[in-house]
Every structure is written in C-alpha cells, then in structure tokens.
N, CA and C atoms as a LAMMPS dump frame, in Angstrom:
ITEM: TIMESTEP
0
ITEM: NUMBER OF ATOMS
213
ITEM: BOX BOUNDS ff ff ff
-5.0000000000000000e+02 5.0000000000000000e+02
-5.0000000000000000e+02 5.0000000000000000e+02
-5.0000000000000000e+02 5.0000000000000000e+02
ITEM: ATOMS id mol type element x y z
1 1 1 N 2.526 -21.308 -35.523
2 1 2 C 2.702 -20.83 -34.682
3 1 3 C 3.858 -21.528 -33.488
4 2 1 N 4.717 -21.049 -33.358
5 2 2 C 5.516 -21.179 -32.51
6 2 3 C 5.496 -21.044 -31.2
7 3 1 N 5.708 -21.639 -29.882
8 3 2 C 5.125 -21.226 -28.941
9 3 3 C 7.12 -21.104 -28.032
10 4 1 N 6.518 -19.221 -27.137
11 4 2 C 8.227 -19.225 -26.977
12 4 3 C 8.608 -20.408 -25.179
13 5 1 N 9.864 -20.118 -25.321
14 5 2 C 10.247 -21.436 -24.664
15 5 3 C 10.345 -20.566 -23.144
16 6 1 N 10.479 -21.293 -22.079
17 6 2 C 10.575 -20.8 -21.036
18 6 3 C 11.811 -20.858 -20.516
19 7 1 N 12.445 -19.928 -19.886
20 7 2 C 13.837 -20.302 -18.983
21 7 3 C 13.659 -21.365 -17.759
22 8 1 N 15.324 -21.998 -18.259
23 8 2 C 15.515 -22.842 -17.074
24 8 3 C 14.572 -22.435 -15.233
25 9 1 N 14.402 -22.885 -14.562
26 9 2 C 14.333 -22.194 -13.032
27 9 3 C 15.042 -21.677 -12.275
28 10 1 N 16.414 -22.644 -12.572
29 10 2 C 17.19 -22.068 -11.594
30 10 3 C 18.22 -20.854 -12.39
31 11 1 N 17.761 -20.405 -13.392
32 11 2 C 18.121 -19.025 -14.196
33 11 3 C 17.413 -18.257 -13.39
34 12 1 N 16.268 -18.451 -13.019
35 12 2 C 15.113 -17.287 -13.066
36 12 3 C 15.326 -17.183 -11.24
37 13 1 N 15.59 -18.003 -10.958
38 13 2 C 15.974 -18.205 -9.049
39 13 3 C 17.059 -17.56 -9.005
40 14 1 N 18.216 -17.475 -9.426
41 14 2 C 19.207 -16.686 -9.407
42 14 3 C 19.123 -15.452 -9.436
43 15 1 N 17.806 -14.796 -10.003
44 15 2 C 17.867 -13.423 -10.176
45 15 3 C 16.913 -13.13 -8.649
46 16 1 N 16.444 -13.854 -8.172
47 16 2 C 15.087 -13.563 -7.325
48 16 3 C 16.022 -13.948 -5.633
49 17 1 N 17.247 -14.453 -5.394
50 17 2 C 17.798 -14.65 -4.388
51 17 3 C 17.744 -13.218 -3.517
52 18 1 N 17.346 -13.084 -1.698
53 18 2 C 17.711 -12.053 -1.077
54 18 3 C 18.7 -12.182 -0.197
55 19 1 N 19.372 -10.962 -0.286
56 19 2 C 20.201 -10.715 0.592
57 19 3 C 19.964 -10.501 2.194
58 20 1 N 19.813 -11.703 3.031
59 20 2 C 19.635 -10.861 3.955
60 20 3 C 20.602 -9.682 4.805
61 21 1 N 21.833 -10.312 4.784
62 21 2 C 22.736 -9.067 5.683
63 21 3 C 22.523 -7.641 5.045
64 22 1 N 21.985 -7.557 3.672
65 22 2 C 21.6 -6.285 3.915
66 22 3 C 20.423 -5.939 3.363
67 23 1 N 19.447 -6.793 4.712
68 23 2 C 18.213 -6.408 5.328
69 23 3 C 18.286 -5.159 5.632
70 24 1 N 17.383 -3.836 6.216
71 24 2 C 16.855 -3.52 7.038
72 24 3 C 15.932 -3.259 7.44
73 25 1 N 16.043 -3.025 9.43
74 25 2 C 14.372 -3.198 9.721
75 25 3 C 13.074 -2.249 9.003
76 26 1 N 12.004 -3.103 9.074
77 26 2 C 11.012 -2.409 8.23
78 26 3 C 10.652 -0.835 9.315
79 27 1 N 10.73 0.613 8.612
80 27 2 C 10.553 1.791 9.57
81 27 3 C 9.346 2.001 9.618
82 28 1 N 7.912 1.17 8.508
83 28 2 C 6.588 1.369 8.7
84 28 3 C 6.07 0.443 9.833
85 29 1 N 7.003 -0.968 10.682
86 29 2 C 6.269 -1.521 11.193
87 29 3 C 5.431 -0.901 12.312
88 30 1 N 6.093 0.298 13.126
89 30 2 C 5.35 0.477 14.158
90 30 3 C 3.986 1.4 13.711
91 31 1 N 3.924 1.911 12.516
92 31 2 C 2.381 2.345 12.301
93 31 3 C 1.818 1.342 11.629
94 32 1 N 2.009 0.201 11.609
95 32 2 C 1.077 -1.406 11.193
96 32 3 C 0.571 -1.835 12.386
97 33 1 N 1.02 -1.586 13.644
98 33 2 C 0.33 -2.367 15.075
99 33 3 C -0.788 -2.248 15.041
100 34 1 N -1.342 -0.982 14.499
101 34 2 C -3.084 -0.95 14.823
102 34 3 C -4.084 -1.48 14.036
103 35 1 N -2.92 -1.746 12.704
104 35 2 C -3.653 -2.795 11.754
105 35 3 C -4.68 -2.302 10.867
106 36 1 N -3.983 -0.722 10.511
107 36 2 C -4.367 0.377 9.389
108 36 3 C -5.253 -0.51 8.18
109 37 1 N -6.686 -0.056 7.885
110 37 2 C -7.291 -0.122 6.764
111 37 3 C -6.633 0.287 5.456
112 38 1 N -5.962 0.12 4.514
113 38 2 C -5.559 0.64 3.315
114 38 3 C -6.419 0.618 1.903
115 39 1 N -6.43 1.933 1.653
116 39 2 C -7.766 2.298 0.459
117 39 3 C -6.48 3.003 -0.571
118 40 1 N -7.389 2.425 -1.742
119 40 2 C -6.527 3.333 -2.702
120 40 3 C -7.108 4.354 -3.469
121 41 1 N -6.475 5.457 -3.812
122 41 2 C -7.269 6.967 -3.975
123 41 3 C -7.392 6.309 -5.411
124 42 1 N -8.639 7.135 -5.987
125 42 2 C -8.498 7.625 -7.603
126 42 3 C -7.619 8.561 -7.939
127 43 1 N -6.975 8.439 -9.022
128 43 2 C -5.655 9.528 -9.484
129 43 3 C -6.102 10.986 -9.231
130 44 1 N -7.486 11.281 -9.409
131 44 2 C -7.958 12.386 -9.34
132 44 3 C -7.975 13.093 -7.753
133 45 1 N -8.516 12.189 -6.691
134 45 2 C -8.748 12.154 -5.073
135 45 3 C -7.145 12.18 -4.935
136 46 1 N -6.234 11.63 -5.194
137 46 2 C -5.12 12.025 -4.751
138 46 3 C -4.137 12.973 -5.236
139 47 1 N -4.964 13.448 -5.982
140 47 2 C -4.196 14.93 -6.395
141 47 3 C -4.511 15.641 -5.09
142 48 1 N -5.927 15.947 -5.083
143 48 2 C -6.221 17.039 -3.953
144 48 3 C -5.444 16.515 -2.495
145 49 1 N -5.499 15.317 -2.377
146 49 2 C -5.044 14.969 -1.031
147 49 3 C -3.719 14.432 -0.746
148 50 1 N -2.875 14.823 0.003
149 50 2 C -1.55 14.784 -0.275
150 50 3 C -1.342 13.817 1.018
151 51 1 N -2.168 14.018 1.988
152 51 2 C -1.328 12.87 3.001
153 51 3 C -2.844 12.275 3.572
154 52 1 N -2.255 10.922 5.098
155 52 2 C -2.923 10.473 5.278
156 52 3 C -3.895 11.343 6.252
157 53 1 N -3.885 12.536 7.024
158 53 2 C -4.29 13.71 7.702
159 53 3 C -5.39 14.093 6.811
160 54 1 N -5.042 14.437 5.854
161 54 2 C -6.009 15.307 4.874
162 54 3 C -7.131 14.988 4.789
163 55 1 N -7.082 13.009 4.43
164 55 2 C -7.816 12.275 3.924
165 55 3 C -8.646 11.918 5.068
166 56 1 N -7.999 12.008 6.304
167 56 2 C -8.958 11.989 7.7
168 56 3 C -9.627 12.715 7.766
169 57 1 N -9.252 13.803 7.626
170 57 2 C -9.566 15.043 8.227
171 57 3 C -10.586 15.208 7.406
172 58 1 N -11.076 14.984 5.868
173 58 2 C -12.407 14.805 4.919
174 58 3 C -13.567 14.088 5.303
175 59 1 N -12.836 13.444 5.482
176 59 2 C -13.93 11.946 5.889
177 59 3 C -14.03 11.798 7.663
178 60 1 N -14.228 13.078 8.333
179 60 2 C -14.397 13.235 9.322
180 60 3 C -15.253 14.157 9.217
181 61 1 N -14.901 15.162 8.487
182 61 2 C -16.386 16.264 8.356
183 61 3 C -16.977 15.943 7.455
184 62 1 N -17.236 14.835 6.726
185 62 2 C -18.107 14.086 6.19
186 62 3 C -18.871 13.373 7.145
187 63 1 N -18.573 12.622 7.811
188 63 2 C -19.194 11.399 9.169
189 63 3 C -20.098 12.483 9.602
190 64 1 N -19.574 13.598 10.317
191 64 2 C -20.196 14.387 11.252
192 64 3 C -21.385 15.389 10.159
193 65 1 N -21.413 15.332 9.198
194 65 2 C -22.524 15.735 8.405
195 65 3 C -23.949 15.236 8.118
196 66 1 N -22.846 13.929 8.442
197 66 2 C -23.954 12.545 8.526
198 66 3 C -24.914 12.353 9.817
199 67 1 N -26.167 12.742 9.436
200 67 2 C -27.307 13.117 10.643
201 67 3 C -27.371 11.05 11.172
202 68 1 N -26.892 11.222 12.353
203 68 2 C -27.392 9.854 12.996
204 68 3 C -25.49 9.236 13.2
205 69 1 N -24.722 9.353 12.679
206 69 2 C -23.569 8.863 12.294
207 69 3 C -22.867 9.329 13.337
208 70 1 N -22.148 8.14 13.972
209 70 2 C -21.229 8.007 14.95
210 70 3 C -20.062 8.178 14.79
211 71 1 N -18.908 8.411 15.998
212 71 2 C -17.326 7.673 15.986
213 71 3 C -17.315 6.579 16.233
C-alpha cells in the first residue's frame, strides 16, 4: 500500500494568506462583551426555536416552573 504524498508547506500556506486590507469590523463584537455562553441546539429543537429570544423565553418559563429556582 502506498502512502499519499503531502503537498509542500509553502504551497499550502499560500492559500491561507489573509488580506487584512479587506477585513471588516466584527459586527457581533458588541454583543459578545458580556461573554455569553454558546449552546448548540439539536436539529429537532432548532427547527422550533428560530431566535435567541425564543430559546431564552422558553428556558425562563421552565425555570419559573421549578420550585426553589431563582434568577
């Protein structure tokens, strides 16, 4: 069985050069200042909840139904 040859490093690196002149400010940076927690929803759940607000409202409703839970 032959082993595949790996491309030359310089050949690969050329494809990954970043043109900083074309860079744009991160439009999400302002939202990230409060260090939110990112949660990955399963596909079936994501089909129901289309926004962050919908997920948070559902979770808050669930929390309010738990005896002794507080915000």
